[in-house]
N, C-alpha and C positions, 0 to 999 in steps of 0.2 A: 593335724593335718590336713589341708585344704582340700573340700571336694571337689570334684570335676565339674564343669558348667557343662549341662544340657547342650547339644547339639542341636539346633532345629531347622536347619536349611534341608535336610531329607523329609522332615515332615510334610511338605507341602506335595509330596510326592502322592499321587492319587493311586497309583498301583507300583508298590514294590517288585518288581520281577525277582529279585535277588529272593527277598522274604519267602516269595510265594515257593520259589525252588526250595529252598531252605526246609519249608513247612513240608513240600513233598517227599525230600529225602529224610526227613524225621518219621514221618508217618508210611512210608513205604511199604510195610509189611503190612496192615490196614488195608492201605490202597491196592495192594496187589490182591490180599484175598478177597478183597468187595469186585474187584473188575474179575478174578477167576470166578467169581461166583454166577455173576452176570454173564459171562461168556459161556459157562456150561449151562444155564439156562436157557441162553439163546441158542445154542446148539440142541441142546433137546428139545425146545419149541420147533426148529428147522426138523428135526428126525419126526415129529409127530404133526406138520402139518400136511393137510391134503393137498396133493399135486392138482394143479389147475392149468388148461390147456388155453391159448388165445389164440385164434384162427381169426386172419385179416383179410380185407378183401377192398379195391377200390373202385371209386365212380368217378368220372370226369363229368363235367358240365360242359353242354356245346358252347360255343361261342357265337356262333350263326346259326338261325333258324333255317334249315332247306326244306322247302315244301314240295312233293312230288307234281302238284298241279302249283304252277307259278302265275304268280299275279303281279303285275309290275305296279299296281297302286297301291296292294297292299302295304303297309307301314309294318306290319309285322314280320316281313322279309329284311327289314333291316336289321344290322347286327345287333346281338343281344347286349345289353349292359350286363359284365361279370364281373364287377367290384367287389369289394371284401362283404360286403354287405350283401349282395344277393348270394355271393356262398356261403354264408352264415345262414341265409333264410333258406337254404337248399338241407345245409347241415339240419335244422331246427325240424323240418319235414321228415327226414328218416329217423328222427327219434320222436316223431308227434306221437302219441297216442293211437290213431287212427292208421298209421301204418306198422305200429307193432301190432295191434289189434287183428290185422291181417296175419302178419305170421304167425300171432298166437290161434287164431282159426285154420290155418291152413297146415300147422303142424303137431295142432292137437295140445299145445304145450297146458292148456288149461286141465289136463289131466297126468301131467307127469306130475310127479311127488314132488321133484327136485324144485319146481317152481312153485306149486301150491300147497305143500306138505300131503301130511299122509290124513289129518282129518277131512271128515265129508261137508262139502261146500255145497252151496247151491251155484249153477252153473254162471250166471251174471258174478259172484262174488269171486268164484274160481276164474274167469276168464281176467278180471281186474285185478288178481293178484297176481296172475301170470303175467300181467301188463308189468305191472311194477318190479318183478323181478329180474323181467326183460329190462326193463330201464335199467336197473341198477347194475349189470354186467354189461350193457351193451355201450360202446363206447362211437361218436363221429366227430370227426374232427380235420380241418382244412391242412392238407400236406404245404407247410409253409406258405409261401406266395403264390403257387399254382393253382390251378382251377379243378384240381381232385381234392377228393374226400377219402378219408381212408377211415374204413369201419371194420371194428374190432369186436369180436366179445370171449368170453373169458367163462369157461365149465369146466368140470371135474369129467366130460365126456367130451374128447377131441373131435368125434364124428357130429356130435350134436353141437360142437360150437362152430364146424365149417358148413353145415347145415342149418343155422341160424345167419350165419353171416351171409352167406348166398340167398337166402330166401327173405332178408331184410331188402337185400339191393334190389331184388327182381318185384318187390312190392312195391319198394318206391320210384322205380321205373315202370311198373304198371298202375301206379298212382297218377303220376304223372299223365300219362295216355288217357287213362279212365278223364282226367280233368280236363283235358284238351277236346277230350271228344264231347263231354257234358258243354264246355263251353262253345263248341261247335253247333250244337243242337241248339242250346239256348240261342246264338247267334243268330241262325236260320228262322227260326220262330219271332223271334222279334224281326228281323229283315220282312220275313214274309207280313206280318201285322203293319208294319211301316209301310209296306208297299201298298195293301192293300186300302189303308188311309191316305197317302199321298195319291193314288191312284181317284178316287172321289173328289179329294182338291184338287186334282187338276181339268178332271171333266166340268166341275162347277165352276172353275174359271174361265174357262174356255167357253161355256153356256153363256157366260156374264159378258164375255166380251162380245159373243154376236148378238144378246139381245141389245146390248147399248147402240151396237153399230146400226140395229135396224129402227133402235126407237131415234136416234138422231141422223138418222138418213145419210150417215158419213160414209158413203160407198167410195169414195176417193178422195181421201181429205186433202192431200197434197193439189190436185188440181183445182178442188176448189177453192182452196185457201187462193192458189195462184189468181183464178176470175177476179174474185172480191177484192184483189189487190191491183188487178187493172183498171176494175170500173171506180174505182177511190181513186187512182190517176187521173183518169178522163173526166170526174166530176170537180177534183180540185181544178183542173185548168179550166172546165165550162164556169166555175164558181170565181174564178178570178177573173175571167172576161165580164162576167155578169156585174161582179162587183164594181169593175172599171165604168162598165156603162154605166150602171147606178148612179155612182159617184158625180158622171158629166151630167145626167138628167137630171139629179138633185142639184149641182151649181147651175146650170141654167134656171131650173125652177125658182133657186134662192135668187139669183140674180133680180130674174121676174119680180117676185115677190118683192126683193128689197128697192126695187126701182118704183118711185113715186109717180104720179101720175103727168108731171112735168119733166119725168124723166125716163120717157117713153124707148128713148134709143138704145136702150139696153134690151130690147126685145127688135129682134131685126126679124124682117121676112121680104120677099119681093113686094109683096103688097102697099107693106105700109112703107116702104120705101119710095114705091110711085106715089103714094098717098103725101108723104112726105115732099117729095120734089113739088107734087103739085102744089101744095099748101104754101110751100116758099116762095113760087111763083105768083098766086093769088097774094099773098102777103106782101109782095114787091110791087104789084099791081095797085092794091088798095092804098100803100104809104103814097105811091105817087099821085095818085088820082085825088087822094084828102089832100094831098098838099097843093094840087093844083085846082082841084074844084070844091073844096070842103067836105065834110062828113054829110050832108046830106045832098050829095049829087046822084041822080039814080044809078049813074055808073059804080060811083062809090059803093050806094047801097046794096047793090046786084053784085058787084065785088065780095060785098062783106055776108052775103048771103051763100054764094060759092063757098067762101072762105069758111063758113060757120057747116056746112056739109061737107066738106072736106073733113074738117076735125071730127065730126061726128064720125064719120067712115073710119078715120085711124083710132077713135076709141074703141070703136067695134072689133075694129080687127084687131087693135090691142088685146083687145077681152079673147078675142079666140084663140088668137098664139099662145097668151098664157095659159089659156085651158087646155090647150093641145100639151105645152109643156110640163103641166102639173101632171095630165094622163101618162104620159111619156115618162114621169120619174117614177108615179105608181106602178106601173107596168115594170121597170126595171127593179124595181123592191119585191115585187112578186117573184119575176124570176131566179133573184138572188136567193128568195126564201126557200124557193123550189130545188133549187140546187143545194142548198145546203142540208134541206129534209134529205133529201135523196143520198146524199154524202153521209150524214149519220145512220141511215139504215144498212146502208153498205158496211159501215164501221161496225154497228151492232152486228149484222151478220157475221161480220170477221171476227168479232171478239168471241162470239157465240161458237162459231166453228173452232177456234184456238181452244176453248176450254174445252170443248167437246173432244178435243185432239188429246188434250193434258190426260182427262180421264181415262181416254182410250188406249192411252200409251202407259198410264199405270196400269191398267187391266192387263195390258198384254204381257207388260214384264212381270206382273206377279203369275199368271200363265206360263210366260218361260222359264220363271225358275223355279215354278214348282214341277215343271215337264223335266227340268235338271235335275231336281231332287229324286224326280220317280225316276230316270234313267240311271241317274247312280245309283240307287237300292236296287233296281232291279238288277245292276251290273255285280254289285255286292253281292246280290243275292247267290246269283248265278254261278259267281263264283266261289261262295260257301258250301252251293251244292256240290260243286264237281270235287271241293278237298272234303267233303263227309268220305268220312271212312280211311282217311289216309291221313291221321296222327300219328305222331310220334311222340318219343319223350326226348325232354331236352337235356337228357344226360346218356351216358352210355356208362358200359363197365368197359375198366381198364384190367382190371384182374381177378377173377373169381378166389375163392378162400378154398383153398387146400387143408385138408384134415394134419394139423399139426403134430409132427413125430416127438418131439421135447415138451416135457411142460414149462409153463412160463413162469411159473411161480412153485412152491419157494425158491428164489434165486441166492446161491450161496453167496456172492459178492454182495447183495442187500443184505443178508440177516448176517453175514459177515461184517458187512460199514456198519450195520445198526447197532449189530451186538458190540463193534468197538466202540462207539458212538455212546452206545447206554452205559457199557462198561467205563468209561471216561468221564460221562457224566456221573455214573454212581460213585466212583474215587472221588471225583470233586465236590459232592456231597458229605461222603465220608469225611474227605479232609476238612473243606468247612465246618462241618459239624463238631468234629475232635479240637478244633483250634478255637473254636468259639466255648467249647467247655472246657479248654484250658487257659486260665487266666493267670497262669505262672511267669518265671523267667526263665530265657533260655538258653541266653546268651550275655557275655560280658558287656558288651556295647547296649544290647537291650537294658542292661538294668544300670548302667551307667549315664544315659540317655534319660532315663524316667523318674530317676533318683537323684540324680546329680552327683553320686556318691562312688570312688574307687570300688572296684571289686578285687581285693589281694589278691586271691586265688579260688580255684574252680577243681573241688578237690573230688576225685573221682570215684564211681560206685564201686566197690569191690567185687559184686558180683560181673560185672562188665567188662575185668580185664580178661587181655589174652590168653596169660599165663598166672598160675597160684592165684587162680581165680576162688570166692569166697561164696559157695551158695545162701547162708543162714548168718550172717555178719549181726556180731554183736558191739556195743563198745571195746570190751577186753580183746575181742579176736581182733577187731578191724587195729584196734592201736599196738596188737600183737604184730601184725603183718608190718609193719610200719618198723620195726625193730629186726623182724627177719630180713626185710628186703628195703635195706638203708637206698640203695641204688633206682629203686621202682618209681614211677612218675606218681602215685601216691606220695609218697615220701618227700618227692621234688614241690608236691602242693603246699606242706607246711613249710619248707624252706623259705618257699616265695611268702609266706606269711611273717616269717623271723625278718625275712631281708628287708619287707615292706616296714615292719616296725622297728627295723635297727638294732635286734637284738643279738645281743653280744657284741655290739660295736661301741667304740669311745663315745661316740655320738650319740648311743641310747637313751633316748629321754620318756621312753615309756617302759615301767614296770610293772605297772599293775594293770592286767589284761581281762575285762569283762565279756564272756563271750554269752550271747543267748540266741532266741529265739523268738520269731512273732506266736507260732504255733507250737503244740507238741509234735512230737517225730519228724526234726528237721535236720535231727544230726547233730544237735549242737553238743551233745554230752560225748558222742564219738568225737566230733572234733577236739574238744579241749583234752580229753583223755591223750590223743595223738597228739598234738601239739605240747603239751608238756612231757611226752616221751622224747618227741624229737629235738627240741631243747636240751632233755637232759643227754640226749644220747651226745650232742655237739657239744658239751661239756660246762652248759650253762646250770647253774643250780636253780631248779625249779620246783616252785609247789604246786598242787592243782587244788584248790578249795570245792568242795561241795556245795555249794549255799543253796539247795531245792530242798529244803525240809519237807517237804510231800512227797515227791518223786525219789528222790537220793538214787538217783540213776548210777551217779560214778562210785556209790559206797555199795550198791548192790554186785558191783563187779569183784568186792573185796569181803564179803560175806563171811563171817567165822572168824575173822582176825581184827575186829575191831572194839577193842573195849573202851574206846574214849570217844567221842564224837564232837563235832563244832558246838550243838548246845554245852555238852558238859564245859567247853572250853570258855564261852560267853560267861556263863555262871560261875566260872569260878573255881567248877570241881574238879578240874584237871588242868593239867599245865600244858603249853606248847607242843615241848618235848614226847610227852605222855600221847597226846592227841596224833602228831605226826607219824606215819607209815611210808616206809619206803618203798619204793617197786624196783625190784632185785631184777628186773628185765633191762632196766634204763637208767637207773640212778636218782629217776625223781621222785618226790615227796608229795604225799597224799593227804589231805587233810579232810577225813572223812565224817558222813553223818552216821550216828550209832542209831541204830532201829528204835523207836521209841514207839509206846503205844497212846499217848498224850498228847495236848497242842500246845504245850506250854512257851514251847521254845519259837514260836511263830511272831513273836513281838520284838527277839532278841536279834533276828539278821538285818534288822534296820535301827538297831539301836548305836549308841555312842560307844557301847564295846563293840562291835563290829567295826566300825572306824578305828578305833584304837588297834585292832587286832590286824586291820589292814596296813596300819604305817609299820606295825611292828613286823611284818613278813616282809615290808618293801624294803626293812632295813637288812635284814636277813637271807634274803633272796635276792638273787637275779631279774626272776622274772615271776609272777603272781599272775596265776589264773583261776578267775571266778567262774564258775559253771554255776551259772543262774537257771531258774525258773523262766517258762515262758512269760514275755512280756504281757502279753494281752490277759493271760489268766490270773497270775499274782504283780500286785504293787510292789512286793520288797525287791523285786527284779530290777525294777526301776530305780530306788533306792541304793543298790549295790550297785550299779553301772556307773550312778555318780559319783562313786568314791574311788574307783578304777581311774586311772589315766586316760584311759580310753576304752569305749565300749566297740565289738564287732558285732555284729549281726548276722547269724547263720539264717541262709534261704537255701530253700528245698530247691532243687533244679525240676522247674516245669513243675511244682507241686503247690507252693507257697502261694497264696493270693497275693497279687500286686497290692488290691486294697489291705491287705493285713499287714504288710511291709511297710505301706505308707503309715497306718496307723501305729505300728511298734514304732518309727522313728519319731513320729509326734511325741508319743510316751517317753522317748529318751531325750528328745529337746526341752520336753517340760519339764524332766528332772535333773533339766543342766548338765547331763552327760554329754562326754564329747566324744561324738560317732567317728570311729577309726575308718569304718570301710564295711564291707559286704564282704561273706563267704559264701561262693556259690558249691554248695553239698550234695552228694551222692548226685555227681554228674555222671549220664551213662554216656561211658566213653565210645562206645561204638555208633551211638546215634550221634553224639556232639561231632564225631569224626567223618558223618555223612553231613551235616547239616549244621554243624555251628558256624555258620559266619559270623566274625566278630567276637571269636572267641580262639584262643592258641591251642587248643584241643582239635580245633578244625584241619590242624595242621600236622596232629600226631602223627601220619603215614611217614612225614618225610622227617622227624628225629626222635621217633619210636628206638634207633638204634643206640641213643645213648642211655637208654633206661635196662636196667638186668633185672 
């Protein structure tokens, strides 16, 4: 028979929901018990829990700061910032140790045993412990996105819970008011100090202005500056005239200096003009007389003498005129220098006045600034003094806490939901633990996927039948049930085996079947005995050979009726007819083991004599069933399996470990045995009906009417 090919496409699933549900259905009883225990424990803890009462109050944050005494220039009158961070800050102030310490002192919680215990403590430690206990039960949080803060406290005493919440809110408001009062007092003290300092600075600045005015004689800086500017303008005009006159005088003097003795014409005056006229007349007479009388004529000599006298007078007059021009130029220069000097003095005086006015302006500005600062501080001081004693908290109480009438905990819905969740988790843990502890096979599909071999039948456990249940089954009672109830689901399982092997049909190719298991206790002997009886009842000549020399499970069912056994037959001490025993209930033949105390027959089971016996049985019977020992324990079983036409491996439902099954199959392969398939034995019919997805018993309820 060809083994099935493992199916791989479903192996890629991370979580097989169907497999999980099947596991839950299989383990429903332990899961239900576990969940019931958890729920009972939850109910007990609910009954034993101490009732706690939660009182709640609410405070609001002011969005504007209204002052009784209004101050227009006080920036604190502007709208307050009430963003999320500021509200969270107020929450922190409510829960601060300072606020809670005030509550502890006001209510005397440091002496309350519920907060500090019964052990004697010093006052400081008791107060700190009370604050810590109060912190653990007190809650303050923002109400959504509003400017309200919910304050709650949980306690076993409802009256105390309400009292603590109200006291916390009151102390929070009082603390804010005290903080504002302290800030106001500090502000007044600081302003008073700054006013005294500013007053001194202002007096010093004004004194400095007065001293500077007296030192610089700047009575009227603006008028003095105007007079100086007018004087400078007049001097500038005079300087221009003097410079013009100086230029004329210097030009005439320069012209006089530049003229030579013969160029006296450059120097003009009425006297010189007259003398030059006389000189010209005398020169004309002298020329005329010299030409007429000669140079030695007395008239010529007289004329020459007059001409020389005139020329001398011209020279003298020219010298005098020149001296007069030089003196005039010198006077012009001195006048210009005097005007320049006066102009410089006026300019210097103007510059000094300007510098003094700049310094005076600086001193006056300083005094003005100090005066403004002093007036501002004085006004701020007066406003602060006016508002002193009018401080208000920036929060208000929206709702005070009332004494709670119903306990806040324990809550049935919380305990119920938590208990149900814990029960489900515990059930899941139990399910996972049981599934991890179990490494056997549960369904036909699981076996075929893991091993690649077909499952010929799923044989029910007779202890799980709805009717005709067997409480303590043995191989004999199990096979006897098949005889008494041929139409049951148990009998149908063995018909499935015969159908798969084509036993009793013309095309039957399998006549010798070896049935084995990986480990003891897998239902191998019961399966062999029942298959033999089922085949015999169907009219097939069948023989069952007990090949287990050590346990002799099949033969023990017939103890007292065995005279010869398999070992006697293999030794040649008995014939086949002497050893064969006929089952009266079904007509099947049994080849048993005779109880012995020695171990001399152990090597006979894998000998050629055993091979010859198998061939002889093949010729004589239609079906030969070899009941072998477990494969992992006895090596002879592998040899016997190789003598059969096909070997069937009995696997106990949910018990036989998968690694053991794989080792058994490896042993059969190494022994060259032909593996025909797997027999699922001792299947819990009820459990498989609930969760046997992948197995025909999953649908037992639908076709159970076919069985009787």
